[in-house]
C-alpha positions in Angstrom: 9.3 -23.3 6.4 11.8 -23.7 9.2 12.5 -21.7 12.3 15.6 -19.5 12.4 18.5 -21.7 13.6 20.1 -18.7 15.3 17.4 -18.3 17.9 20.3 -18.2 20.5 20.9 -14.6 19.5 17.6 -13.7 21.2 18.3 -15.6 24.4 20.3 -13.8 27.1 23.6 -15.7 27.8 24.4 -17.8 29.6 21.0 -19.5 29.6 19.3 -22.6 28.1 15.5 -22.2 27.5 13.3 -25.1 27.1 9.9 -26.8 27.8 8.4 -30.0 29.1 5.9 -30.7 26.4 2.8 -32.7 27.4 0.6 -34.1 24.6 -2.8 -34.8 26.1 -5.4 -37.3 25.1 -8.2 -35.9 22.9 -10.8 -35.9 25.7 -8.5 -34.9 28.5 -8.5 -31.5 30.3 -6.1 -30.8 33.1 -7.7 -30.5 36.5 -5.1 -28.0 37.6 -3.4 -25.0 35.9 -0.4 -25.2 38.3 1.0 -27.5 40.9 1.4 -26.8 44.6 4.9 -26.2 45.9 5.6 -29.8 47.0 4.4 -31.4 43.8 6.2 -28.7 41.7 9.4 -29.6 43.5 9.0 -33.3 42.9 8.4 -32.8 39.2 11.3 -30.5 38.9 13.7 -33.0 40.5 12.5 -35.7 38.1 13.0 -33.3 35.2 16.6 -32.5 36.4 17.3 -36.2 36.7 16.0 -37.0 33.2 17.9 -34.2 31.5 21.0 -34.9 33.6 21.1 -38.4 32.2 20.6 -37.1 28.6 22.8 -34.1 28.5 26.4 -33.9 29.8 27.0 -31.0 32.1 23.4 -30.3 33.0 24.0 -31.1 36.7 26.5 -28.2 36.9 23.8 -25.6 36.1 20.9 -24.1 38.1 17.5 -25.4 37.0 14.5 -23.2 37.3 11.1 -24.7 36.5 7.5 -23.4 36.4 5.0 -26.2 37.2 2.3 -24.4 35.2 1.1 -25.3 31.7 0.6 -23.0 28.8 -0.4 -23.1 25.1 2.9 -23.0 23.0 1.9 -19.5 21.7 2.2 -18.1 25.2 5.8 -19.0 25.4 6.7 -18.1 21.8 6.3 -14.4 22.2 8.7 -11.5 21.5 11.3 -11.4 24.2 10.3 -14.8 25.6 8.4 -13.1 28.5 7.5 -16.2 30.5 11.1 -17.5 30.5 12.4 -14.1 31.3 10.0 -13.8 34.3 11.2 -17.3 35.4 14.8 -16.0 35.3 13.8 -12.9 37.3 12.3 -15.1 40.0 15.4 -17.4 39.9 17.6 -14.4 40.6 15.5 -13.5 43.7 15.4 -17.0 45.1 17.6 -17.5 48.2 20.8 -19.4 47.8 20.9 -22.4 50.2 24.4 -23.8 50.4 26.8 -24.3 47.6 26.4 -25.8 44.2 23.7 -25.8 41.5 20.0 -25.4 42.6 16.7 -26.8 41.5 14.1 -24.1 41.9 10.5 -24.8 41.3 7.6 -22.4 41.1 3.9 -23.2 41.1 0.7 -22.3 42.9 0.7 -20.6 46.3 -0.5 -22.2 49.5 -4.1 -21.2 48.8 -3.9 -22.8 45.3 -3.8 -19.5 43.4 -1.5 -19.3 40.4 0.8 -16.2 40.5 0.3 -13.8 37.6 3.5 -14.6 35.6 2.4 -18.2 35.4 -1.3 -17.8 34.7 -2.2 -19.2 31.3 -4.7 -17.5 29.0 -8.0 -19.3 29.3 -8.8 -18.3 25.7 -5.9 -20.5 24.6 -6.8 -23.5 26.7 -8.2 -26.6 25.1 -5.2 -27.6 22.8 -3.7 -31.0 23.1 -0.2 -29.7 23.5 0.6 -28.0 26.8 4.1 -26.8 27.7 5.9 -26.1 31.0 8.9 -23.8 30.9 12.3 -24.6 32.3 15.6 -22.7 32.3 19.2 -23.7 32.9 21.7 -21.1 34.0 25.4 -21.4 34.9 28.9 -20.5 34.0 29.1 -19.4 30.3 31.3 -22.2 29.0 29.3 -25.0 30.7 26.0 -23.4 29.7 27.1 -23.0 26.1 28.1 -26.6 26.0 24.8 -27.8 27.4 22.9 -25.5 25.0 24.8 -26.9 22.0 24.2 -30.5 23.1 20.5 -29.9 23.7 20.0 -28.3 20.3 21.7 -31.2 18.5 20.1 -34.1 20.3 17.1 -33.2 22.5 14.4 -33.2 19.7 15.3 -36.8 18.8 16.2 -38.2 22.2 14.3 -36.1 24.7 11.6 -38.5 25.7 10.4 -38.1 29.3 11.0 -41.1 31.6 7.9 -43.1 32.5 7.8 -42.2 36.2 8.2 -38.5 35.3 5.3 -38.6 32.8 3.2 -40.5 35.4 4.1 -37.9 38.1 2.9 -35.1 35.7 -0.2 -37.0 34.8 -1.2 -37.6 38.4 -0.3 -34.1 39.5 -2.2 -32.2 36.8 -5.1 -34.7 36.6 -4.8 -35.2 32.9 -4.3 -38.2 30.6 -0.9 -37.8 28.9 -0.2 -39.6 25.6 3.3 -38.4 25.1 5.8 -36.3 27.1 9.1 -35.0 25.9 11.7 -32.3 26.5 12.3 -29.6 23.9 14.5 -26.5 23.6 12.7 -23.3 22.8 14.1 -23.6 19.3 12.6 -27.1 19.0 9.2 -25.8 20.0 9.5 -23.0 17.5 10.3 -25.5 14.7 7.5 -27.7 15.8 5.1 -24.8 15.7 6.2 -23.8 12.2 5.5 -27.4 11.0 2.0 -27.3 12.7 1.2 -24.0 11.1 2.2 -25.3 7.7 -0.2 -28.2 8.1 -3.0 -25.7 9.1 -2.5 -23.6 6.0 -0.7 -20.8 7.8 2.6 -21.1 5.9 2.2 -17.6 4.3 2.2 -16.0 7.7 5.3 -17.6 9.1 8.0 -15.2 7.8 6.1 -12.3 9.4 5.6 -14.1 12.7 9.2 -15.4 12.8 10.5 -11.9 12.2 8.3 -10.6 15.1 9.7 -13.3 17.4 13.4 -13.4 16.4 14.1 -10.0 14.9 11.5 -7.6 16.2 13.5 -4.6 14.9 13.3 -5.9 11.3 10.7 -5.5 8.6 8.8 -8.3 6.9 5.9 -8.4 4.5 3.2 -10.8 3.5 2.4 -9.5 0.0 1.1 -12.5 -1.9 -2.5 -12.1 -3.3 -5.0 -13.5 -2.6 -3.6 -13.5 1.0 -4.2 -10.3 3.1 -1.5 -7.7 2.9 0.6 -7.5 6.1 3.7 -5.6 7.2 5.8 -6.1 10.3 7.5 -2.9 11.4 8.3 -1.2 14.7 7.3 -4.3 16.7 3.8 -4.5 15.3 2.0 -6.0 12.4 -0.1 -3.7 10.2 -2.9 -5.3 8.2 -4.4 -3.5 5.2 -8.2 -3.2 5.3 -9.4 -2.9 1.7 -12.7 -1.8 0.3 -14.5 -4.5 -1.8 -13.6 -2.9 -5.1 -9.9 -2.6 -4.2 -9.9 -6.2 -2.9 -11.4 -7.3 -6.3 -8.7 -5.4 -8.3 -6.0 -7.0 -6.1 -7.2 -10.5 -5.6 -10.0 -11.3 -8.0 -9.5 -9.2 -11.1 -10.8 -11.9 -13.5 -14.0 -12.6 -11.5 -17.3 -11.0 -12.6 -20.0 -13.1 -10.8 -21.4 -10.9 -8.0 -22.2 -14.0 -5.8 -18.7 -15.4 -6.0 -17.2 -12.0 -5.4 -19.3 -11.5 -2.3 -18.3 -14.9 -1.0 -14.6 -14.3 -1.9 -14.5 -11.0 0.0 -16.2 -12.6 3.0 -13.5 -15.3 3.0 -10.8 -12.7 2.6 -12.1 -10.8 5.7 -12.3 -14.1 7.6 -8.6 -14.8 6.7 -7.6 -11.4 8.0 -9.3 -12.2 11.3 -7.6 -15.6 11.4 -4.1 -14.2 10.8 -4.7 -11.5 13.3 -5.8 -14.0 16.0 -2.6 -16.1 15.4 -0.4 -13.0 15.7 -2.1 -11.8 18.9 -1.9 -15.2 20.5 1.8 -14.9 20.1 1.7 -11.5 21.8 2.4 -9.5 18.5 0.4 -6.2 18.4 -1.8 -5.9 15.4 -3.0 -2.7 13.8 -5.7 -2.6 11.2 -5.1 0.1 8.6 -8.1 1.3 6.6 -7.0 1.9 3.0 -8.8 4.8 1.3 -10.7 3.7 -1.9 -8.2 3.7 -4.8 -5.2 4.1 -2.6 -2.1 1.8 -3.1 -2.4 -0.5 -0.1 1.4 -1.1 0.0 1.9 2.7 0.3 -0.8 2.8 3.0 1.2 0.4 5.2 4.4 2.4 4.9 
């Protein structure tokens, strides 16, 4: 299970989308969701310095950075909405002088986090928190930077010690590891994580929703729930117990095991739905009439 290597076709050119990924200690919770403007600017300058040393040509591009942390699922959504909003704010930022800019966004003067950078509290608590960054510049320079980042950043993108310490102090959280990733790196890392969590069967559907939302994809592999991605949403077939038995447990006759199996099937539906919705993919539950072909019901 790997992420589509052609994620670039979903990124508006000329742009490079990435994240500063912070892996927190097990018992650590950030004290702040976003940094104030001064701290955000300091962290952005360190990020620009680190990546400027790692990737040739980075210093020729505008850097936009949101000093607010998210669950990875909040950035891996159809259309990459957080990065797109970051770019919209970049366009509106004033130009001071000539040459590339470093533009940082964070909490306002009162400490409030602006809406585009408010993380979902229901997705808080994970050890990996990610902060979005965006490089923009002339097409040739941006394409060169993008290619270099995709080929080297996953292996070499460790954050410098003073940058990690700055982030740790600013957010009030103990950080075990900090690294720079492209958005494609984050997608590939998420695919690996989901495989380890037993979510491998869902990946083709989720990947289609993220990278090719106009395309169709199915999860049709009993005893897994039946799913279809179409028209930008995922439809999940809701089966009656007898239809579930015919599809997923035809050889089972024990009533107790059947009842337990159906309950586990419904729990699996809820799990897959929750993962999809965390990634901003609309989910529709389709009730299948008793005896109806569930594949036909999702068409």
